[in-house]
N, C-alpha and C positions, 0 to 999 in steps of 0.2 A: 281509568286511563283511556284516553281516545286513541283512535287508530294511528294518528301521526306519531304520538308519543311512543306507542308500541313499536312502531317501525324504527324509530330513533334508537330505542333501547336494544332492539335486535341488532342494529348496525354497530352499535357501541360494543356489544358482546362479541360480535364477529371480528371486529377490529382488534380487540384485546386478545382474542384467541390467535389471530394471525401474528401479532406482535410476540406472543409467547413462543409460538412455533418458530418464528425467525430467530429468536434469542437461542432457543435450544439447538437449532441447526448451526448457528454461528459458533456456538461453544463447542459443539461436536467437531466442526471443521478445524477449529483452533487446536484442539487436543490431538488431532491426527497429524499435525504438521511435524516434520523432522526438525531437530534442533539445528540452528544455523551453524554452518562450519566457519571456523576462524580463517580469515584471510592470511595467506602467507606474504610476508613482505619480501621485497627484492633483496637478494643477498649481494648482487653485483651493482655497484653504482653505474649510472648511465654515463657513458663517455660522450664528450662533446668533440665532434670532429672539427677540423680547421674550417670547413665550409659552413658549418653551423654557427660558429663564432663570426665568421665573415658576413654571414647573411644578416646578423643583427645590426651591422653598421650600414647596410645598404638602404638608401632612401625608398620609402613606400612599403617596406616590410616592418610592421610593428606587431 
């Protein structure tokens, strides 16, 4: 094996080691997350005032 091939082999091994470490780190980070909390829906319907309804009819407001 010539020196260039040796350097390429070392680089490939180093890249693979970095990929494995990144995967382990990512998995550890994912397992530490808290479960997502459910969103609470609004219980009161939104009321529309007279001016909100009037504003829909005004030109230039879309």
